C-alpha angles and dihedrals in degrees: 000000000000124000133181093230128040116254090221124053107240090220090059091051092049092049091049091051091048092049091053092046093049094046092051093048094044090055090058095047093252115133127202113237124225088252089052091051090050092049091048092049091050096048093042091052091050095048097039095095091051092048090050091053091049093052095037114121097012107128115245090238091058092049090050092052091048090050092052092048092048091049090051092049092046091050091051092047091049090053094053100081091055091045091052089052090050095246118151121254116268 
């Protein structure tokens, strides 16, 4: 399916990516510097049209399913270092 306008606003996609990045880094004690934020904003702005084309036409339900699967996989991957050290599940 081809449309003349993206179904998803590229700014929304960029903000979602940034939110995930910041939440992951914050959980590890890593903080994004002002220069890092600026770099991220610049590169996100430049790649937003490409990202919009990539996601264009994918039904919202499919994106939601993909998001749930990726969260599950990420959670399992995050638990692996503790499992390898023999620490109990949290």
